[in-house]
C-alpha positions, 0 to 999 in steps of 0.5 A: 458378672463382678467377682465380690471380694473381701471378708469372704472366707474360702471354702471349696465347692469344687465337688458341686455344680452350679449353673447360677455364677459361683461367687453366689454358691461361695458366698452363700456356703461360706455364710453358712459356715460361719454361722453355723459355728458361731450361731451369729445373725449377719450384718449389714455388709453381707446382706447388702452383698447379697442384694449386690448379688441378687442384683448380678443375677438378675443383670445376668439373665437368671430369674429369681426362682432359679437363684433361690432354688440352687442357693436351697439346693446348695444348704442342703448338700451343703449340711453334713459338710458344715462344722458341727454335724457330726455323728456325735452331736447332741440334739440340742446340738444341732437344733441350735444350729439348724435354727441359726442356718434357718434364720440365716436362709431366710435373711439372705435370701430375702436379701438375694430377693430384694437386690434381683427386684431392684435390678429389676425395676430399675431395668423396667425403669430405664426401658421406659425412658427408653420407651418414651425417648422413643416415641417423643423423637417418632412422634416430633421428628426430631432425630437423624431418621437413619436411626430413628428407624433402626431404634424402631425396629427395637420396638417392632416398627419398619419405618420404611412403610406407610403408618397412620397415627390415631388420637384419643382424648378423654375427659382426663389425662391418660398415663400409661397405668391409666386402666383404658390403657391397659384395656386396650392394648390387651384387646388390641394385643388380644385381637391382632397379635404383635403386627408393628403396632405402639400404643401409647400415651403422650401429653395426657392423650392416648397415641396409637400407631399402626401400619397403612396396611392395619387398618382395622387396628385403628378401628379397633382401636377407636371402638375401644376408647369411645365405647370400652365397656362397663367399669371404664370412661369411655374418650370423648374424640378419636382423630386419624391422620392420613397414611404417609410413608418413610419416618417421617410419616409418623410425625405428619400423621401425628400433626394431622390426627391432633390438628383434626382434634383441635378443629373439632374442640374448637369447631364444636363438632358433633362427631366422636370420630374423626379423619383427618382428610374429612377437615381438609377444608379447615386447614385451607381456611385458615392458611392466611388468617388475615383473609378469614378474618377480614370475611369474618369482619366483612359478612358478619360484623354487621350482626353486632348491631344486632338486639342481643349481640351477635351470639344467637345469629351467629349460631343459627347461621351454623345450626341452619347449615347442620339441620340442612336448611330443614326449617323444622329441624334448625328451630328444634335444635336452637331450641326456637319456634318455626316463625321465631328462626324465619324472623332470625334468618330476615335478620340476618339478610337485612344486617349482612346483606347476605341471603340465606336462602340463595346458595350462593351467598349461603356458602359466605355466610357459613364460611363467614361462620365456620371461620368465626367460630375457628377465630372464637369471635365475637368473643375475641375482636379481629 
């Protein structure tokens, strides 16, 4: 710890042993001695030095209660040695001296506390900055993998194993101060303790990183975010990436979870809980965007000739598939009569040449309809 010099009177403190830094006891006792003699208030530079000492105590690991306790104990033990505290001192003199010393003690301890808190806030900000930098590097793989693994141990992760990432997205962006973040963090810690789990907010989403051996953690994360209980707004969806090993496994799983959320949004999927492995068909379909656009133009392009445009018939294809081709259920979901639904199916067959009642034709229509939603057709020209 840095020792402070300049402007302070010398005093003898060898008779008292302290656990806190010697300069704090020295400075404090010198101040009391001077104030008891002069009755003055503490100067601005003296208060600032006390704040600095408070910072140094915090940096050295001393708690605020410990600092205050030692200062008060030092003042009490030094009271009889302060100038003017003799047996012949009058009551008025002692009262005036006591008022001055108490005022100084109040101001000094307030300054020490302010400096101590200032150091704590700075340490928290630095720790949070380091944590955010680590999370960015971890999720996007922007650091040397060896160094990343070393840094991960500081935050409770051992990246040699297999990890899985779950991502939750809500109607409002998440931040570390969001009440739901605190609730989920508290509940996970209470249920599972320290199990190599990292919870963080990133780009307005809530991210949970857990070892693949702790699948129960991810299930609890999904449950807590989708059904958080009274007083909390639930998230819209939770997506989980696949398990991957090593430091590069976390960003891969994270990207898969983000991809699942993106496909669910673009396809307007009803499911709230998604797994990347269940949606692998969509990356395959979109791997060749030009081929998918050609399929949509060739199969569904003629629907634009229908009265009312392609959208009603395109929705009919999608809802018919979701209803497992049960006409009554599809008509209910579309808000149509079964007769009107049958008319639409006939129009689809007449315009495209593909019959929804034929298994092969049905597959082609479904695939083209999914491609149209992914490409935002017909709103976005191909």
